[in-house]
C-alpha positions in Angstrom: 34.0 17.6 96.1 35.7 14.2 96.2 36.7 14.9 99.8 33.0 14.7 100.8 32.4 11.3 99.2 32.6 8.2 101.3 34.6 6.1 98.9 34.2 3.0 101.1 30.6 2.9 99.8 31.6 3.1 96.1 32.6 0.2 93.9 34.0 0.6 90.4 33.4 -2.0 87.8 34.4 -1.9 84.1 32.1 -2.1 81.1 35.0 -3.4 79.0 38.7 -3.8 79.0 41.4 -4.4 76.4 43.6 -7.3 77.4 46.8 -5.4 77.8 49.0 -4.7 80.9 47.6 -2.1 83.2 50.7 0.1 82.5 49.6 0.4 78.8 47.8 3.6 77.7 45.3 1.2 76.1 44.2 -0.2 79.5 41.0 1.3 80.8 41.9 0.3 84.4 45.4 1.8 83.9 43.8 5.1 82.8 41.5 5.1 85.8 44.4 4.2 88.2 46.5 7.1 86.9 43.8 9.7 86.6 41.2 8.9 89.3 42.1 6.2 91.9 45.5 7.7 92.6 43.8 10.9 93.6 41.1 9.6 95.9 41.0 7.4 99.0 39.2 4.4 97.7 39.8 0.9 99.2 41.6 -1.3 96.6 39.0 -4.0 97.2 36.3 -1.6 95.8 38.0 -1.6 92.4 37.0 -4.6 90.4 39.4 -4.8 87.5 39.3 -7.3 84.7 42.4 -9.5 84.9 44.6 -9.0 81.8 47.0 -11.7 82.9 44.4 -14.4 82.2 43.6 -15.8 78.8 40.7 -13.8 77.3 37.9 -16.4 77.9 39.1 -17.1 81.4 39.2 -13.3 82.1 35.6 -13.0 81.0 34.5 -16.0 83.0 36.3 -14.7 86.1 34.8 -11.3 85.8 31.3 -12.7 85.3 31.8 -14.7 88.5 33.1 -11.7 90.3 29.9 -9.7 89.3 27.6 -12.5 90.3 29.3 -13.0 93.6 29.3 -9.3 94.4 25.7 -8.7 93.5 24.4 -12.1 94.6 24.0 -14.8 91.9 20.6 -15.8 93.3 19.1 -12.5 92.2 19.6 -13.1 88.5 21.2 -10.5 86.3 22.9 -7.8 88.4 21.7 -4.2 88.1 24.3 -1.4 88.3 23.3 1.9 89.8 24.9 3.7 86.9 26.9 2.8 83.9 29.0 5.5 82.2 29.6 4.6 78.6 31.4 6.0 75.7 30.6 5.7 72.0 32.9 5.2 69.0 32.7 6.9 65.7 31.2 3.7 64.3 28.5 3.6 67.0 30.1 0.9 69.1 29.9 1.0 72.9 31.9 -1.1 75.4 33.5 -3.6 73.1 30.2 -4.2 71.3 31.0 -3.5 67.6 28.7 -3.0 64.6 27.3 -6.3 63.3 29.3 -8.4 65.7 27.9 -11.7 67.0 28.2 -10.5 70.6 25.2 -8.2 70.0 23.0 -11.3 69.9 24.4 -12.9 73.1 21.8 -13.2 75.8 23.1 -16.1 77.9 26.2 -14.2 79.2 26.5 -11.0 81.1 30.3 -10.8 80.3 31.8 -12.0 77.1 35.2 -12.2 75.5 36.2 -11.4 72.0 39.4 -12.1 70.1 38.4 -10.4 66.8 37.8 -6.7 67.8 37.8 -4.6 64.6 39.6 -2.0 66.7 43.0 -3.0 68.1 43.9 -4.7 70.3 41.8 -7.7 69.3 41.4 -9.4 72.7 38.9 -7.8 75.0 36.3 -8.5 77.7 33.0 -6.7 77.7 29.7 -6.5 79.4 26.8 -7.7 77.2 23.5 -6.0 76.4 21.5 -8.0 79.0 23.4 -6.6 81.9 23.9 -3.1 80.4 20.1 -2.9 79.9 19.4 -3.9 83.5 21.2 -0.8 84.8 19.2 1.8 86.8 20.9 4.6 84.8 23.1 4.6 81.7 24.9 7.7 80.8 26.6 8.1 77.4 29.3 10.7 77.1 30.4 11.7 73.6 32.6 14.5 72.5 34.0 15.6 69.2 32.9 15.9 65.6 34.1 12.3 64.9 31.1 11.0 67.0 28.5 13.3 65.4 27.4 11.0 62.6 26.9 8.0 64.9 25.1 10.2 67.4 22.8 11.4 64.6 22.0 7.8 63.5 21.4 6.5 67.0 18.9 9.3 67.7 17.1 9.2 64.3 16.7 5.5 63.6 15.3 2.5 65.3 17.7 0.3 67.2 20.2 -1.3 64.8 23.1 -3.7 65.0 24.8 -1.2 62.7 25.0 1.2 65.7 25.3 -0.9 68.9 24.9 2.1 71.2 21.3 2.3 69.8 20.6 -1.1 71.4 21.3 0.3 74.9 17.8 0.8 76.3 17.5 0.2 80.0 14.4 -1.9 80.7 13.4 -0.1 83.9 16.1 2.6 84.0 17.0 6.0 82.7 19.1 6.7 79.6 21.1 9.9 79.6 23.2 11.6 76.9 26.0 14.1 77.6 27.2 15.6 74.3 29.4 18.6 73.5 28.5 20.9 70.6 30.6 19.0 68.1 29.2 15.5 68.9 25.6 16.9 68.8 26.1 19.0 65.6 24.1 16.7 63.3 21.1 16.2 65.6 18.0 17.9 64.4 16.6 19.4 67.6 
């Protein structure tokens, strides 16, 4: 199938990144490079990586500028065609963790954090204002470890205890792709 895709028309951005070298197994960009980009013919300029060589605040500011330049800063908050998000066992998504101050940020579309409760501590993440402007948001969750969070997200109102529950596209579509284990505690 990937042979029929015109990759010159596709751009990849990241929802978050740990500030580690791309060679690290902890690097989102590194994982994509090894498992996707190396297998398709995508122009390097269509891959918009967060720069781990910069200090964390500068990396976030640089990435926000890159997004605004790409989408046109005169149009307000950018709107992605689709965001594919994961979810942690604690209900976090991107690098938006339960009860973290970044959940209340509304003046930035990209933020830095130095106190991630999950190592490594330095990260860059999209914030809820830009996530909720996406045309489509697709959550992908697998495994029993995610089942409790999936259950709470689908059975309670939005809560800072489960940041993924705060993802509610304003004018977009929210999709969930779950395996049997991740959905095992849902009451369908």
